[in-house]
PAMARSE-345007 format. One record per residue (C-alpha): x negated, y, z; residue in three letters. Coordinates in steps of 0.1 Angstrom, whole numbers, padded with zeros to 4 digits, always signed. Layout:
// residues N
XYZALA...
END
This chain:
// residues 237
+0304+0164-0020MET+0296+0135-0043THR+0276+0142-0071ASN+0278+0107-0090GLY+0268+0070-0086ILE+0233+0058-0089PHE+0234+0019-0098ILE+0201+0005-0087TRP+0191-0029-0103CYS+0157-0049-0098GLY+0140-0074-0075ASP+0137-0075-0036SER+0118-0043-0036TRP+0147-0024-0048THR+0171-0046-0026LYS+0149-0036+0005GLY+0136-0070+0011GLY+0123-0075+0047GLU+0141-0044+0061LEU+0165-0052+0087PRO+0199-0057+0071LEU+0212-0024+0088HIS+0184-0004+0077GLN+0186-0013+0041ARG+0208+0010+0027LYS+0196+0041+0046ASP+0160+0034+0047ASN+0152+0016+0015GLY+0140+0039-0013PHE+0172+0037-0031THR+0192+0048+0000GLY+0166+0079+0006LEU+0170+0089-0030VAL+0207+0088-0032SER+0215+0104+0000GLU+0190+0135-0009ALA+0207+0139-0043LEU+0243+0133-0029LYS+0248+0103-0052PHE+0265+0071-0041LYS+0245+0041-0037ASN+0252+0012-0056PHE+0226-0016-0053ASN+0228-0047-0079PHE+0194-0059-0070ALA+0185-0096-0064ARG+0154-0111-0045SER+0131-0130-0068GLY+0148-0118-0101SER+0130-0115-0132SER+0134-0087-0158ILE+0155-0110-0179GLY+0183-0107-0149HIS+0187-0073-0156LEU+0206-0079-0190VAL+0234-0093-0166TYR+0239-0059-0148ASP+0246-0041-0180VAL+0285-0053-0180ASP+0287-0047-0144ARG+0273-0010-0149ILE+0298-0004-0180ILE+0325-0014-0157LYS+0316+0009-0129VAL+0317+0037-0156LYS+0352+0028-0169GLN+0366+0029-0132LYS+0352+0061-0121THR+0352+0099-0132ASN+0322+0106-0117LEU+0287+0107-0134PRO+0269+0071-0135VAL+0232+0068-0139ILE+0215+0034-0139ALA+0179+0029-0126LEU+0159-0005-0133PHE+0131-0016-0112GLY+0108-0040-0134LEU+0092-0068-0117THR+0062-0089-0132VAL+0068-0101-0167HIS+0058-0138-0157SER+0092-0142-0141ARG+0118-0158-0165LEU+0156-0161-0161CYS+0171-0193-0167LEU+0211-0200-0170GLU+0228-0232-0168ASN+0262-0242-0187GLN+0285-0230-0158VAL+0265-0197-0155GLY+0243-0204-0126HIS+0211-0184-0127LYS+0176-0189-0113LYS+0142-0176-0116THR+0114-0198-0128ILE+0076-0186-0128SER+0041-0197-0114ALA+0048-0185-0079ASN+0082-0197-0073THR+0090-0228-0051TYR+0093-0252-0075ASP+0057-0250-0089THR+0052-0286-0097ASN+0081-0284-0124ALA+0069-0249-0137TYR+0034-0265-0141VAL+0044-0299-0155ASN+0067-0285-0181TRP+0064-0247-0187ALA+0029-0237-0181HIS+0019-0244-0217ASN+0051-0235-0231ILE+0062-0204-0215LEU+0029-0183-0221ASN+0022-0145-0219ASP+0033-0138-0254GLU+0064-0154-0251PHE+0073-0139-0216LEU+0061-0105-0229LEU+0082-0104-0260LYS+0113-0116-0239GLU+0108-0089-0216CYS+0103-0063-0244CYS+0134-0073-0260LEU+0153-0075-0231SER+0148-0037-0220LEU+0153-0025-0256SER+0185-0045-0258TRP+0194-0027-0224ILE+0188+0008-0233GLY+0205+0001-0268HIS+0238-0010-0246GLN+0238+0018-0222LEU+0232+0044-0248GLN+0264+0032-0266GLN+0283+0035-0237ALA+0269+0071-0228ASN+0252+0058-0195ILE+0219+0078-0185PRO+0193+0051-0174TYR+0155+0049-0166ALA+0131+0023-0157PHE+0104+0024-0129TYR+0076-0002-0124ASN+0077-0023-0093ILE+0053-0050-0098LEU+0049-0045-0135SER+0028-0022-0157SER+0034-0008-0193PHE-0004-0021-0196TYR+0013-0054-0197ASP+0040-0046-0222PHE+0016-0031-0247GLU+0001-0065-0251LYS+0031-0077-0269SER+0039-0066-0306LYS+0076-0060-0296PHE+0064-0031-0272SER+0071-0009-0302LYS+0107-0012-0294TYR+0104+0003-0257LEU+0109+0040-0255ASP+0080+0053-0231ARG+0101+0085-0223GLU+0127+0063-0205LYS+0104+0053-0176TRP+0101+0076-0144LEU+0067+0090-0131VAL+0049+0076-0162ASN+0049+0039-0178PRO+0018+0031-0158TYR+0029+0040-0122TRP+0041+0011-0103ASN+0052+0012-0066THR+0025-0016-0055TYR-0006+0005-0069GLY+0013+0037-0055HIS+0009+0022-0018LEU-0024+0012-0023PHE-0036+0046-0039ASP-0046+0027-0070LEU-0041+0044-0104GLU-0045+0009-0121LYS-0032-0019-0101PHE-0036-0056-0107ASP-0015-0078-0088ILE-0042-0107-0095ASN-0064-0089-0072LYS-0044-0088-0041MET-0067-0109-0023GLN-0096-0088-0027VAL-0074-0060-0014LEU-0064-0080+0017GLU-0101-0085+0026LYS-0114-0051+0025CYS-0109-0026+0052SER-0091-0001+0030PHE-0067-0029+0020GLY-0061-0038+0055LYS-0053-0005+0067LYS-0028+0002+0039ARG-0013-0034+0048LEU-0006-0026+0086ALA+0006+0010+0074GLU+0031+0005+0047LEU+0040-0033+0044PHE+0061-0059+0059MET+0044-0095+0066PRO+0058-0108+0036GLY+0044-0079+0012MET+0075-0059+0007HIS+0072-0021+0019PRO+0084-0010+0056ASN+0106+0022+0061ALA+0072+0042+0056GLN+0063+0025+0027GLY+0098+0032+0012HIS+0095+0067+0020LYS+0065+0071-0002MET+0081+0055-0030ILE+0112+0076-0025ALA+0091+0110-0022ASP+0075+0099-0058THR+0108+0089-0075LEU+0128+0118-0061LEU+0118+0147-0083PRO+0117+0124-0113GLU+0153+0115-0109ILE+0163+0150-0101GLU+0149+0158-0135GLN+0169+0128-0151LEU+0201+0143-0137ILE+0195+0180-0151LYS+0186+0166-0184VAL+0216+0143-0186ASN+0245+0155-0168LEU
END
């Protein structure tokens, strides 16, 4: 019996980056949650994507809803706000940020233009727009933080357009901090964690070499999201 469809959107963490391809669907947290709640697992995530990329998923989500009689719930994993989605005239999209491969181009052109204020504004408005479109289409949805935190969004005056009730767990929780057992995680302090014994232990237990969660890490994330998503289903379906 299938209870409905989860549509997962986000970056490489949601996609199951670094897990073997044959394990991503079942061992990633999206698959673990979907299986536990007897929902089909549609995964639209893209490695390296930005929060801005999520707006392109809205039409796809609505089309899935139009083609099925099953309940559809959209779940958005939020990455770092410093990533920006660019699109050219033929619709090709790419991410640009300080940690993309094309760092020289970013530093020479964008570093002084794409400041935090601008990037956070774009993120806040994108998430607000996504919520409005899905509400209009009568599709339940929720956000969860991967590399992001509501602490970042609050720096922008446009955060007033965000509904904190739409965040799973709480707006300040994120997957990275959860795996390191840190209530407030700052990705910029990663080098400190990598050097201390506690950080090294967690890295060995829960992470792949490229800093994505391993199967145990995905299970920890799934265990936290599961009751939250179960409650989401009860409220909306």
